[in-house]
C-alpha positions in Angstrom: 73.2 110.7 205.0 74.0 114.4 205.4 73.7 114.1 209.2 76.7 111.7 209.2 79.0 114.5 208.1 80.4 117.5 210.0 82.2 120.6 208.7 85.9 120.6 209.2 87.3 123.9 208.1 90.6 122.3 207.2 90.2 118.6 206.4 93.7 118.5 204.8 96.1 117.0 207.3 99.7 118.4 207.8 101.1 115.4 205.9 98.9 116.4 202.8 96.3 113.6 203.2 92.7 114.6 203.2 90.7 113.3 206.2 87.6 111.4 205.0 86.3 109.6 208.0 87.0 109.6 211.8 86.5 106.7 214.2 88.3 104.9 212.6 90.5 107.6 210.9 90.6 107.3 207.2 92.3 109.7 204.8 93.2 109.8 201.1 95.9 111.2 199.0 94.3 113.7 196.6 97.4 115.3 195.1 97.3 114.2 191.5 101.1 114.4 191.2 101.7 112.2 194.2 102.8 108.6 193.5 100.2 107.4 196.0 97.3 109.4 194.5 94.0 107.8 195.2 95.2 105.5 197.9 93.2 105.1 201.1 95.2 105.5 204.4 94.2 104.4 207.8 95.6 105.5 211.1 97.5 102.6 212.6 98.0 101.5 216.2 101.1 103.6 216.5 99.2 106.7 215.2 101.0 106.6 211.9 99.2 106.7 208.6 99.5 103.4 206.6 98.2 102.6 203.1 95.2 100.4 203.0 94.0 100.1 199.4 93.4 102.1 196.2 90.0 103.8 196.0 87.7 102.9 193.2 86.7 105.7 190.7 83.4 106.3 192.6 85.0 106.4 196.0 87.6 108.8 194.7 84.9 111.1 193.3 83.2 111.0 196.7 86.5 111.9 198.4 86.9 114.9 196.1 83.4 116.0 197.0 84.2 115.7 200.7 87.4 117.6 200.3 85.8 120.4 198.4 83.0 120.7 200.9 85.4 120.3 203.9 83.1 117.5 205.1 84.3 114.6 207.2 82.3 111.4 207.8 81.6 111.1 211.5 81.0 107.9 213.4 82.0 104.3 213.4 81.1 103.4 209.9 82.8 100.7 207.9 85.9 102.1 206.2 85.2 103.3 202.7 
């Protein structure tokens, strides 16, 4: 639902990951030349980003849409 998203003018984090979802924090590597391209990261207990799993093609497409629109999923949804 569109109401579940909010505009984040810069949803690319300082480490290069793109923020997809908050509460819990989820981000993805969208740099095609990166060795971890398409991997989902979650923020761990020590506030460090850790790999979780590789996104499916559909999830990766949705991540690109979120990145281009600077939209971030808000709430306590299940991780993508």
